[in-house]
N, C-alpha and C positions, 0 to 999 in steps of 0.2 A: 232374906229369900225379896226379891223384884213384886214391886206392889200391884205389877199385873198377876201376880197370883193368886189378885183374892177377885174372886168373879162375882163378888155381890151382884145385885139388877143395881142399874143404873138411869136414870132419868131419862127422858128423847132427849133433851138438852146437855146429858150429858155429868147431874150430878147426879148427886146417891139420897138414898130415904124418901123414893116415891111412894105418894100415900098407899097407891091401887097400881103394885104392878102387874095387875089384871088387863088393866084399859092400854099395856105398851104393847104396842105391835107387836102381833103374835107372831112368833117363826116355830113348826114342830117337827121337829126330826124327827125321821122310821129308820128304823132299822130291821131290814128284815126277817137274817142271820148274823150269827158270829159263832156256829161252833158250839152256841150251846150255854158262852160264857157272855156276864156284861164289857158293852163296850167300850172300848177305848172312842169308837171311832162318831158315837154319840154324844161322850161325856165330855170330851176334852172339845171340839168347833163349840158348847154350851155354854162350855167356860166362856172359849171367845166374845161369844153372841151376849149372854149378859153380862162382860163388863161393856160392853156396845151399848147398852140398855135397850136389849128385848122382851119382850117376854117369850121364854123357851118352852113347849112342853115338849114332851120326847116317848114314844112310843119305841115297842120291842116287838114285833110279829111273830118273834115263836114264842113267848107269852102273853100277850095281850091281842086283843081284837080294835080294827078302826073300828070309832065309832064318828055319830056329829058332834058329841059335844067336845073332843080330841081336836077336832078338826075346827069346825065351824069357826070363823072369823078369822080363821090363819090368813095370811099375809104369801107367807111360803113355806113350802112344804117344799121339802128337802130329806130323798131319799140315801141313805149312803149302801153301798155296795162297795163291799172288801173282798168280796169274794167270790162264785161262781153261782152258788145255789142259792148267795145272797141276791144276784142276780136275777135268776129265774121267779124268783119271789119276786123282786122287784118289779118285771116284764107284766106278771100279772095284776098286781097288784093296782097299780099306776092309772085305768080307765075304771076303777071303781073310785081311789083317792078325788077322779077328775069329775066323776060325777057326783059329790060327797062336797067336794068343794072350790066350785067353779070357776070362780074366782081367783083361785087361789095363783104362786106362783112355781109352779116345778120344775126343783133340781134335784140332776142325780150326782153325787160325788163321791170319790171313790177310788179304789185302783180300779174296777174295773169299768168307768162311769168315760173316761176317752176311750177303752176298747171297741165301745157298742153305744160309740155316742151316731152314729146313723140312725141305731133302731133306736132308740130312744128319743132320738129330736123328732122321729116319727110319730112319735107316738104323744106327743103333746109336751114333751119336757123344754123346756124355754132352755138351761143350761146348766153345763157341764164341768163338771172340776176333777180333778187329779189332780195326785200330788201329794203338798203340803197346801188343802182345800180350805182350812180356815180364814185365809186373810180373804179369797174369793166369792166365802158366804158372810162374813161379814160386808164385805164390800154392795154384795147383792145387795146386803136386808138392809144398807143405807142409801144406798141407789132408789127402790121399794117405796123404802118411808118417806123419803123426798119425794115423790109422786113420776120418778121417773118407769115409763112401761115396762121396765130394761126387756127391750123385744127381742132388741139384737143385745148379747152378749160382748161385753165385753173384758171379762177377766177372763187370766188365762187359762185355756180348757185345763192343760197340764202343771201346774208351778213345781220349781223346783227348787227357789227363792229359800235361800235358810229361812226359818223364823222363830221367834221367842214361842215354846211354853209354854203354858200355861198350866197349875192345878186342876185336871181335870174336874168335872162340876157330875160328879153321877148319883146328884140329889135329885133329878129328873125318873129314873131308874127304877126296874121293879126291886127287890133286895135282894141281895147276892143267895141267901138262900132256897129260892127257886129257880138258878140257874146250875150248871152241873158241879159234880162237886171232886174231889178225887179220892177216889180205893186203894186202900192200901193191899197188900196182899193179908191181908191178914181175917181183908175183910172190911176191917172199920171204915169210916169215911172222913172225911175233912173240906170244911166251906172251902171256896174256889174262892182269888181273887183274879182278875185278868189284867195287868200292865205290858204298854208298848215302852221300853229304854230305847228305842230306835225305827226310824223309817225305813223303808228302800233295801237294796243290798250293790253291794260292788263288782256281783256278780255276775255275769252273761247268761246262766243257763240259759238252753233258747227254746225249751218247755215253761219256763218259770212263768208266770202273769206278770207278776214283779216286774218284771227286763223292760216292756216296751212302757211303766212308764216311767222307770228312773232310769233308765237305761245307762247302768253302772254307778249309780252316786247312793246313798248313806245319811242319813239325818237322825243326830245320835240326840235326842231325849235330854236334858242334863240332870243328874241324877238329883238336888233338890225337888224340882218334876219329883220326879219318880219318887223320894222319897218321903212325899209330901201326900201322892196317891198312892201308894201303899199305905200309909198311917192310917189312910180313911179309908182304907177295903179290910185294914187289920180291926180297924175299932165296929167293924161293920158283922166281924164275924170271923172274918178268912183269916185259916192256920194255912193256908198252899198259893203260892203266888204261882200262878202260867203265862210264864213272857212271851208276848205275842207277834214278837221280835222273826221276819225270815230267818233272819239268821244271828244269834245272838252272838259271836264274834265273830263278827263285820268287824268291830272296834273293841279288840282284848283288851287292851288298858280301864274303855269306857264302862267293860262288861261286869270285868273286878272290880272297879269303886262300888260299881248300883249294889253287887254282891255282899260286899264287904260293908260298906251300912248299914244295909238289909239287916243282913245276921249281925251288926252290934248291936242295934236299934230294938230286933226282933227274935233273937237266941237262938229261939224254937219253931220261927218260920218255916216250912219246907218249898221250895221253889225244880221247879222245873224247866224245859228253853230246850228251844231248835240250832242247833247244829250245827254246818256240813261237817263230813267223814273227811274229808282233806283239812279242816281247822282243826276238828277230836284228834288228828294224828300232827295236824303241824301246830299246835298248841298243846300236847300232848303235860306239859311239866303245871297246864292249869287246871287240868281236872280235879286233880286232890284237893285242891283249892276252892275249886266249884262244890266237892261233896262234903271237904268239912263246911263248906256258910249253907250245907242244907240241900243241893239239887239231888233229884230222888231218882230222876230218869229226865236221858235228851234225846229227842224227835229228831230224827236224820233222813234226810229222802234220797236212800238208796235208789228206789228209781226201781236199780233192774240190777241183778249178777251175769249181766252178757254186756261183758266190755264194749263191742259195737254198736251194743244201744245206748248204750255211758258217752259211747265217745262222740252219737249222736242228740245225743240232748244238751253235751258239750258240760259235761259234771263234775268235768276234773278228779275224776278217782274210778276206779276197777273194782272190778272185785276183791282183789288182796288184798287193797289198800280196805274194803267195808269190813273183815274180817277181821282186818292188824287192826283198826278202828272199835271193832267191835270188843276184840283181849281186852285192848287200854281199858274204856269203863268199865271191865267185870275188875281189872285187876283195879282200878283209880273207887271200886265199890258203886258204880254211878248203874243203873241199870239203860242200855238203849231199844230204843220203842221204831224201828226202821219201817219208811214210808215208801210204797211202790204205786208204779203206773208199771205192772205186769200186760197189760195188752194196748201192743202198737200196731201199725201195720210191719213190724220188724219182727213179731211174734212167733215163734211155733209156737206146735206143740211138744215138742219134742224142749222149746226151750222152755214153757210154762214148767212141766215137770220136774224143770233142771230144778227152776229157782224153787215148791214145795219140800224137796228129797233138799234145797242147802236149810234151811228152814230147821226140818228132824238132823240134820244134820249139824246146824249151830245150836241147836234145843230153844231156837226163836218163836217157835209157836202159840205161847203165852202171853206174848211180848207184844205180836201182829194182828188188831182188830182183822177180825173176817171180811169186811167190807174192804179191808184194803188193798186182796185177791183179787177181788174182781174188774177193779180203777178200769179203765178207758180212755186212751192216749186222749184232750180235748186239744183240740188245734183253733183257741179263738185270732178275732184278727188281730191285728200285726205282733203276734206269736213270730221270734226267731224262727223256729224250724222252719218255715215257708222261707227264710236265705238259703235252706239246705238243696244243690241242686237237683233234680226232678224230685222231687218233693210234692212241690203240688198239685203233680201225675196223677198220686193219689191217693189229692180227695176228690168230695164232690164240691156243688156249687155253696154259699157261703148261707145255713140254717137260723133265721132268726129263732126259731123255738131252740133250738140245740146252742145259741151265743156261739156259734166257731164250725170249723170245717169239717160235716162228717167222712167219714175211710167204713172203706171197707174191705177184710182181710184179704187178700189173694188166696190163701185157704179157708171155705166158708168154715172148716170143723174151729177153725180159733175162732171166731165173731160166735158158731153156736156154746162152746166151753163156755167164752164170757156171758154169757145169754145164763147158763145153766146156771153157772159159778152165785153173777147176781142176786138169781132166786132164792139158791142154799145159803148166801149169807143172809140176806133179808129175812128169813123165813128163820133162821135160827135165831136171829136176834129180837123178834117178833117171839118167839116161841122161848123167848130163855136160854137158850144153848149155850155151852161151855163154847170158851174160842178150840177149846180142843175137839170135842163135841163137830162143830163146824167144819175144824177144818180134813176130822176125817172124812168125811159128805164129800169136800172139796177132792181130796187125796184120789179118793175113789173114780171122777167124775173124772181127772186129770188123766186114772190109769182107761181108764174102759172111752174115752176120748185115742187114745192112740190101739185101742184092743188089747192089752196086756196085760199081765195076772198082777189083782192087787195086790204088794205087801202088806201083812198085820205090821200092826202098831200099837205098841206100848203107850203107857205116862209115860216112861221115862224117856222117850222119843222130846217131847212136847214142851222140855224146860219147866220152870219157877214159874208161878207167878209173879208180873213186875206188875209198881203202883202203876194205875193208869187214870183216865179222866174217865169220866161217867161220860162223856159225848166224846166218839169217835170220830178222830182225824179223816175228815169223808168230806170234799170243797169241792167234789165235782163230780152232784148226785143230781138225780130229778130230785124236784119236793116231791114231798110226802104232799098225801089229801090234806092232814093235822095241816102239814104248816100252809093250807092254800086256802082252809079254812078261817084264817088269821083279818081275810079280807071278805 
């Protein structure tokens, strides 16, 4: 393995065995939120910065609070924003960080940083990094250590050059048992590891936040680095690996090599991955291999069962394709966990009810977190949806609080239903209702919105429970009060 995978701290002159690592130039990396998983987006740059001789401290706001001990003496504070909710939390946290560390250079990095560059700079953020951000973080830290005020950013805002990944350094993060876990259909649990085997995506789905930054490019993490990361998480107690790649089969040969190596070394380790519908169909011959290697379920961004909406989104699949992919997964013995964006400017009440009926007909109610049934289309700055003719006319002015362009449906009943479904899903989750029970309430709301009779449902309509993560896929949500208490 490349010597660069050694993430031991170096001293400021580049040598090893510094007598007092805490005396080194201090960098604080902060993760606001990562779907309840231990963030690769902190562990990987931590390895890079330690290799370059920096004292790196990490904080995960989903589990920890900001405090003076953490930020005291920090010369660089960098927040990782890999998703919309994380960015919302970061925007709220930045003023508090500036109060606690007034002399630290502020950086925001990750997928959502370039898209919100103007807003973030207005909050006092000096450096914005997206794409392959590790070289930029190291360059920035080195300039600060050399005495450069770094008032002018010279690092590229978006770096898409290939980099040589290092084994992530997870030593500064909370232990795995504090993060989300896998829930098995029989109620059993497994400790969860979270790994990126690639970054970016070669597809150009118009609503996807990956597209404005990576623009159809993706980068693989070498198999040996992925395996080293898997090994350290297994040693920490992980019994299931969740791959965080935007699409695990962007590079099918690479994906197969990863899971084959993982299964050979850890035959009892299970995993899940996110895969496009078109890839499930196009690489159907690989499903049996994935299952044999331990794949329990596949998350697929189905988004809609309306072919017109799928065309607007440029998803490159149809409703029929979705049903075909579901059949292929079931034949392979893999659960399919579809995700949706059910509320869009093109949604109708009839169309929403059609989605619910489809889930019942396909026996997928237990496979869909109820929160997925209230997701409202987010249109961030740079979204490829803005290229659709006439789409901008549906939108209001950019809302810095929302981090997107608000829109109102032409039919107020659709917006009212979305709000009612969201309240129902959130209340049901807080009160510990089952997915089936919450779905039953949403089923009633959708029929009531149309003023039609509510057909009864039976348990047989809901399908079997599937393996799932304890933290639902909920990347476009309002930060919760509990999350905001972290600072």
